[in-house]
N, C-alpha and C positions, 0 to 999 in steps of 0.2 A: 269501501265501495267495491263491488265486483269489477274486475278489470274490464270485462266486456262492456259494462256500462260506461266506464271512463273513456275507452277508446272510441265509442260510438257517439260520445257527446261533445268532444272537442275537435277543433280544427287542428290538423297536423301542421306544426310550425317548422320553419327551416332552421337548421343548426346554426346558421350565421346569426340569427337573432337570439340564440341562446348563449352566445359567447360572452355576454356580460356588458355590452356597451350599446349605446344608441347611435344610429346613423343620422347625423345632423348635417344637412347640406353637403353630403359626400365625405364628411370628416367624422372620425370616431371620437366621441366625447364621453366622459363619465356622466352617469345620471345625476341630475341636480339633487343635492342633499337637503335643501331647505324644505321644511314642512313635513319631514318624515318622522316626527316624534310619535311615540306610542299614542294612538288615538284613544285607547281606553283610559289612559291616565289623564286626559284632558277634558273628559266629559263628566256630566253629573251621574250619580248612581241611580237616579230615577229616570228610566228610559220610557219615553212616550212617543207616539206619532207626533212629530214636531210640527206638522201642518195642522193636525187637529182631529176632531171626531164629528161624526154626524149626530144630530140631536136624537135620532131614533135608533142609532147603532150601538154596538158594544163599545165600551170605553174602559180599556184596561191598560195598566202600566206594569213594567217589570222593575223591581228594585234589587240592585246588587248589594248584598249585605251578608255578613257572617253570622248575624243573629239567627237563632233558631226559634225565637218567640215572635208571635204576631206583633206588628208595629202599627201605630196610628198614622193614617194618612189624612191630609187636609187638602181640599180643593179650594183654591183662592181665586177670586176674580182679579181683574186688572187693577182694581183699587186696593187690593190686599185683603178684602173681606173674605172670611171663610164661608163658603156657600154650601159645602158638603164635607162630611168626614166619615171615617170608618176604619176598619182594621184590615191589614194585609193578610194574605194566606201564605204561610211558609211553604216553599217548594223544595228547598234543599239544593243539592248538587244538580246542575244542569249540564249534562255531558257535552253537548256540542260547543257551548260557550266556555266551559271550564270554570264557571262561576257558581256561586251559591246565591240563590235568588228567592224573592218573594213576589207575590202578585197583588196589586191594588186594583179593585174593580169598582168604578164609579159610574157604571152604566145606568143607574137609576136617575142620574142627574140629566135633565133634558133642556135646561135653559140655554139660550144661545148667547154668544158673546165672543170677544177677542181677548187675547192676553191672559188666559187662564194659566196657572201653574199648579203643579201637584207637589206637595211637601211631605217628605217621609223621613223621620229620624234625623233631622238636621240637614237633609239634602233637598234641593228644589229642582224640579224638572225644567227643561227648556219651555218657553211659553208656547201656547197652542190655542187654537180657536175651537169653538163648538158652533157649527152653523150648517145650514142646509146646502149652501153653495160651495162647500169645501173643495169638491173635486172638479168644479167647472173649469178652472184655469188649467189644471193638469190634463183634462180631456183635450183641450186645445193644444197645449204645449207638447204633449206626448205624440200627437199626430203631426205637429209641425216638424218634428224630427225628420220625418220622411221627405218633406220638401227640402230641408237642408241637405239631405243626402242624395238628392237627385243628381244624376249625371246627364250631360247633354243639354242643359238649359241654364241660362243666367239666373242666379239667385238674387232676387230683387230686394233692394234696401227698403222699399215701401212695405214689404211683407215681413222682413226679418230684422231690419235695422242695418245701419251702415257697416257695423263691425263684422257682420256675417255675410254681406253681399259679396259676390264675386262673379266674374264672367263664366260662361258655360265651360264645363270641363269635358275634355275628350271628344271634341267635335272636329279635330284636324286643324285647328287654328294654332299656329306656331306659339310655343314650342311643342304643343301636343302632336303626336302622330295620329291621334283620333281613334274613335270607335266606328267611324262611318265606312271604313274599308279595312277590316282587320284580317290579317293572314292567320292561318292555322300554325300550330307548332309543326316542326319538321315531321313529315310522315303521316300527318293527320288528314290533311286535304290539300288540294292544289289550287284553291280559289280563295277569295276574300269575302267577307260578309259585313253588311251594315248592321251593327249591333249597338247602335247608339241608344241613349236613354237608360231607364232603369235606375235603381238605387245603388249607390256605393254600399258595399256590404257592412262595413264596420269601420274600424280606425284606418284600414287600408282603403285603396281605391279599386279593388277587384269587385267583380260582379259575378255572383255564383247562383246558378239556377236552383239548386236544392235549398239553399238558405233563403233565396228570394221567394221560393214557392211557399214555404210554411209561413213566411212573413205576410205575403199577399193573402193567403188563405185566412189568416187571423184578422187582418184589416177588413176584408170583405165580410167575413163571418160576423164581425162586430156589428156591421150594419144589418146583416140578415137577421141576427138575433134581436136587435133593437126594433126592426120592422115587425117581427112577430110580437114584440111586447108593446107595440104602438108608441114607441119613444124615439123613432128614427128622425123626427124633426130636428133633434139636437145634433144630428150628424148630417143634416141636409145641406142644400145649396146655401152658400154664403155663410157657413158656420166656421170655416177654417181659413187660415191665411195661405191660400193657394191661388195661383194666377187664373185658374179656370172658374173661380167663384162667379156666380151669376149666370151660368150657362144652362140652368135647368137640371143639371145632374147633381146628386148629393156630393158634397165635397170629399167625403171619405172615399167614394167610388172614383172620383177624379184622381185622387192620389194613388189609389191602387192601380188604376189604369196605366199610369206612367210606368209601373213595373210590368204589368201584363203585356204591354206593347213590346217591351224589351224581351220578355220571356218568349213571345212568339217570333221575334227576330232571331232568337237563338235556335230555331228549328231548322234542321238540314233541309235545303230546298229540293223540290222534285227534280229528278234526273241525276241526282248526285248519289254516291254510295251512302247507304244508311238514311235515305230520305225519310223524313218524318221524325227521326230521332232529334234530340236536343243536345247541343254542345254543353259540356258540363260547366264551363266557366270561361271568363275572359278577364285578363289582368296583365300587368306589366311583366316583361320578360324577367326582370329581377325585382327584388323588394324595393318599393318606393321609399326614398329617403324621408326621414322625419325631422322637421316638418316640410310638407310640400302641398301647396294649394292645388286643387285638381286641374285648373287651367294652366298651371306651370309645370306639369309633369311632362318631361321630354322623352320618356321611355317608349319603346316599341310595345304595342299591345299584341297579345296572342290569344287565339282560340284554342281551347283544349278539347281533346277528343270527346265525342258524344258518350253518354252513359245512359244505362237503363234507368237509374234513379232520377237523373235530370229529366229524361223523357216522360216519366210518370208524374213528376212534379208538374210539368207543363200540362199533361193530360188532366190532372186533378184540378189545378187552378183555372184552366181554361173552361172546364166543364162547369165549375162553380160560377165563373164569369157569365156563361151563357144563361144560367138560371137567374142570377141576381140583377144583371144589367138589362135584361130584356124589356122591362117596363120603361126604361129611360133611353135606350139606344138599341133597337132591334138589329140593326145592321152589324153593330159591333158584337152583339151577342151571337149572331150567326157566324162571324169570323172566329170567335172564341170556340164555338162548338165544332167547327170544321177542324181547327187546330187540335182540339182535344181528341177527336176521333182519329185523326191521322197519327197523333202521338201514341195513342193506345195501340193501334195496329202495328206501328213500328216497334213498340216495346215488346209486344207479343212475339214478333219475328226475331227480336234480339234480346232475349230475357236475361242475359248474363254478361252484359258489357259493363263491367265494374270500374269505378273510378279508383285508382290505386292511392294508397297512403303516401307513396313515394313522390307523387306529383306535387311538391310543395316549394318549388322555386318561384319566387315572386308572388305567391298567394297561398292561401290555405288549401289543403288537398281535398277536404270534404269527402274522404274515401268512405265507401259503403258497399259491402259485399253481400248484404242481406236486403233484398228488395221485394220480398213477398209482401211486406207491409205496405210499400208504395203501390204495388199492384192492387191490394185491397182498397186502399184510400182512393185511388183513381177510379176503380170500378164503382165504388160507392158514390162518388161525385157524378159520374156519368149516368148511373142508374137513377139517382135522385133528380137529375135534370131531364132525362129522356124517358124513363120508365121502361126502357127496352129490355127484352128478356135476355139478350146476350150479356148485358152488363149485370143484370140480376143474377144470372147463373155464375158469373165471375165472382160476385159478392158471396153467394151462398156456398160456393165450392172452396173458397179460401179457408185455410186453417185458422186465419185470424178472426173469422166470423164467429167462432165459438170459443176461441182461446181466452183463457183467463189472464193472459199477459198483455192484452191490448193497452190496459192501463197499468202502470207500474208505480211504485212509491217514488221513483225518480222522474216522473213526468214524461210527456212526449217531447219530441224535438225534431230537428231536421233529418236525423237518421232513424227516427222511431215515429212513424206516422200512422200506425194502425188506429190510434185513438182518434185521429181526425175523421177517419171513415166512420167510426162508431158514433161520434158526435153528430155528424151529418145525418146518418140513418136514424138516430134517436130523435131528431128535431125537424127534419124536412119531410113532409108527407110523401109516402111512397107505398108501393103495393106489396111489401113483405107481409107474410102471414102474421096474424095477431100475436101468436106465440113467439115468433122471432122478434117482433118489436118489443114485446114485454121483456124478453131476455136482454136485448140490447140496452133498453132504458134502465133495467136493473143493474147492468154492469156499470153504467154511469154513476148511479146513486151509490152502489157498493164502493166504487173507487173513491167517491167524495166522502163517504163514511170513514174510509181508511185514512184519508187526509185529516179529517176532523179528529180522529183518534190519535194520530201522530201529533197534532197540535196540542191536544189535551195532555199529552205526556211530557211537554216541554215548557220550560219557564218563559220562553219568548213566543210560544204558540206559532211555530214555523211548520208549514205543511210539507216538510221534507225530512227524511230520516237523518240520524246523526252522522251517517257515512255518505251523505248526499251533497257535501260541500265540495263540488268539483267545478270545473270551468263553466262559467255561466250559471252559477247556482241561483242567482236572482231570477233568471228566466225559468228555470226548473220550478221554483216556487210559484211564479206567476202563471205558468201553464197549469199547474195543479189547481190554482185558484179559479182558472177558467172552467175546469171540470166541475168544481163546486158550484159555480154560478149556474151552469147548465143543469146540474142536479136540482137546484132551487127552482129553475124554470119548469122542470118536469114534474116536480112534486108540490110546489108551493110552500115547502118547509123553510121557515125563516132561519133555521140553523145554518143553512148553507151560505146565505147572504152574510150572516155574521162571520162565518169563516173567511169569506172573501175579504171583508173589511179588516179583519185582524191580519190577514196576509199583507194588506196594504200598510197596516201599522208597522210591520216589520221593515218593509222597503223604505219607509219614511222616518225611521229613527228608533223604533222599539226593537232593538237588536243588541247583540253582544258588544258593539262598539259605540252605541248611541249615535249612529251615523245615518243620515238620510242618503240613500244611494241614488237619489234623483236630483240632478243639478237644479239649483234655484228653488228647491222646496225643503224648508227646514232651516233651523239655526246652524246646524253643522252638516252641510251637504257636499257631496262629491263635486269637484269642479276641475280636476286635473285628469279626466279620463283620457285614455290612449287614443289619439286621433291625429291624422296627418295635418289637418288644417286648424282644428280647435286646439292649439298647442301653445297657449299663453305661458305655460311653465318653462318652455324652451325659448320662446321668442315673444317678448312683451308686446310686440306690434300685432300679434295674433290674438284672437279671443279664446276664452274658455268655452267649453261646450255650452250650447244654449239651454235655457230652462226646459226641463222635461226629458233630459237624456238619462237613461238608466245605465249604471255601471254593472259590469258582469257579476261582481260580488265575491264573497269569500270563496277561496279555492285552496284546499289543503294540499293540492299538488305542487304549488309554488313553482310554476313552469316558466319563470322569467328571472333575470338576475336581480332586479330590485327586490322582488318578493323573497328570493332566496337569501339575500343579504339582511333584509330588515325584518322578516317574519319567521325566521327559524324557530321551531318549537311552539308555534302558535296553536291554540285550540282551533278546531275546524271552522267554527263560526266566526272566529276572529282573524282568519287568514286573508286579510284585505288591507290594502294601502292605497290612499288617494294620490297616486303618483303616475305621471304620464308614461313612465318606463315599465310599469307593472301591467303589461298587456294580459297576463293570465288572471288578474283580479279586477282590472280597472278599464278594460276596453268597453266601447259601446258597440252595438250591433243591431241590425234591423230586426233580427229574430228575438232580440231581447226587448226592444221598444214596442214591438207589435203586441205581445200580451199585456204590457203595461198600458198601452192605449186602449186595448179591449177592456181591461179592468177599470180604467179611469172613466170610460164612457158608462160602464155598468154602475159604478159607484156613484156617479154624478146624477143618476136618475132619481127623481124625487119619489118617495114612498110614503104612504100613510099621511098624505097631506103635507108632508114636510117641505114640499116645493113652494108653498105660498110665502112669498116674501112680504114683510110688512109694508104698508104704505110709506112713501118717502116724500120729503119736502123737495121741491124741484122747480126748475124754470126751463122752458123749452123754447128754442129758436128754430123756426122752420123757414128755410131760405131756398127759393127757386133759383137754381144756378143757370139754367138754360131752358128755353121753351121754343117750341115750333108748332106748326099747325095742328098736329095730332099727338104731341107728346111733350115731355119735360123731364128734367132731372132736378133733384132737390137734395139739400143737406139738412139733416136734423141733428141738432145739438142739445144734449140733455145735461143740465148742471144740477148737481146735488147741493141744495141750499140748506140742508139740515146739518145737524151736529154729529151724526153717526154715519158710518159708511153704508152705502147701498151695496148689497151683495147678491147680485142677480136681479135683472130688471125686465119688466114688460111695460112698454109704452103703448098706449092706445089713443086713437083719434078717429074721427069720421070725416070723410071728404064731402064737402057741400056741393061739388059740381060734377059728381059722377066719375071722378078720376079713378083709374085702375092702376095699381102697382104691378109692373111687369118684371122688375128686376130689383135686387138690393144687394148691398155689400156692407160688411162689418155688422150685420144684424140679420136675423131670420124674420122675414115679414110675411104675414098671412093676411088675406082680406076676405071678408064675407059681406056682400052688398057694399054699403058705404063704409063699414067699420073695418079698421085696420089694427093689427096687433104686431108690434115689432119687439122681438126678444133679443137679448144680448147674444153674442157669438161665442160665449165661453171665456175667451181670453180678455174681453173687455167688460166682463160682468160686474166688476167691482168698481164703484165710483166713490172715492174718498170725499169727505166733507169739503166743499168748495171746488171740487174737481168736475170735469166735464168729459163726456164721450160724444163722439159724432158718428153717424152712419149716413150712407147715401142710398138713394133710390131713383129708379127710373119709372115713369108712368105714362099711360096713354090717356087721351081725353078727346072729347068731341064738344067743342064750344069753349066756354070760358074755363079759367083755371084758378078759382078762388082758393086761398090757403085755408087750412083748418084753423079753427078759432079756439079749440079746447083740447087739452091733452091730459092724460092721467098716467101716473107712474106707479105700478104695483097697487093700483086701486085708489091712489090719492091724487087729487087734482093738482096740476102744476100751474104756475103763473106764466 
């Protein structure tokens, strides 16, 4: 990997954490040795997506074998019946993994079911499903990651479970010093700022504007893309486990707003030096001990000096906010646009305030001395939102507007943001000349073609080059998959969606280690990611990371003591260990979960009629919990009385008394006349035989309030 790529992709870490030990409750202890066995030796030779495959999507597996001849594969149902068979295709040496492999392709099989296994040459894969609702749970869980990472708000057990609940962190409640009145580092400013809220960046409890910026952009862009596709209802109000559900705002935008409010608080106020700029970051004065729950952190917090990169991240994300939030909250959109304009003007006045790599005491440096790409991105967002000529001129005069380097084999990232501007200009209607638009869109599809070509040349179909396994490689892969998805949107070419789904296969187990890098998904999934609170490996009273958390992934740089000890000599794609001490391979981060959430929402969309779930056997209880003169609340409970699991549900009924649903939780509810349709919220879409799910609603009425008398689930009548 080119050194310039490596340095711009990773956070600079302090030398104290490279010394070879973990700081545990203020004491230095050796990393736990349990569970550090060679992962490759403990897994099957038949590597599959351990969650499964979509009925209408590609279905390929990689087989580790020294055989040079084609082998017979058999797909078996849960009962052991062979339902499909064929021959593998030898691929020989796979350089990134250091393995000799063959590929089994069973894409022609479209029947749905659970518990399938693929057998090849005496080895059997982990079990997996084939079903339309495969990614519904991950769509919800990968977004729930951001609620878990919120600062300045109590994390509620009713939303995440008691193991993950905790009081608000960094609000100034002892022992916290708080983020409500944070001083600057010495020499930076002579005042304090209220910078509460936002997302904790990663396994530490710092909050960084440049990493928060790209993460926010991806979360909001996911909704903006879904709205263009007409599938935004799946990301709408009451679809996620967030405290704001039921407020009329799509839940994905509620979550992103938590970070946007923080980003705007990081803007230097009027009347102060560098007004309009954004402070680069806020975190503890020294590295937080591991483990430490956020509300138990007793360290002083510090604001670090403003930077041009942070200011342009604010300008870009706030401009995007002004465009996407306007239909739901015009006043907030106006605030965002004002902040974006102010940040743009301040960045133009201070174009070379760089964050240094040396500023790594207590938090990552996120140093960046090349900000022309951030200028291009911010200008593109402001132009797409306002259409104003000044921003258009900034776009067209940028060297990035015609550069072939906006998309690279190594993906975009917090320090490489020109691609974000290109994606916005390619998809959001704007006034650029037709020739400009054609060139921009062609650059997206050309990049996507390059990723497909890279995948075709590898045994595990990974859209990153063999020298691309550096810090956060899983995010690099996911970002490239986002580009492929946009290329599919622009062209309608199904090859790109297939590429996205195969990238998901890699993250979920079809890789050199047979390891799902997403907590809670797959037979062998990461669960000891580096985190201050989700630290069960160090303290059994603490939880493992919640389902839907993405590990950074293989990193041939081995920049932590555990990786250096346990992974010496590893092939690039195998340089990973599921240990809390391996922060260079196994940390979580908002900018890694953001593209995962983007892709999960995309993959969960039903295509070619695949979203129609079969009718189910069911029983429904409709209970009015409270009623008043012009309204009521009710709980609806759906029980699966059949012998097979319901995977994705739509419950329909009609109100006999003219009632109108005004709000709902734990389901998405739409009403037309008297007819009501309630759809699962993703995370509660699967109902096992004999199990039940419940959701609530609030309604208005005029007169009587008779209960519905008939319900249908997925088209089948319920008792």
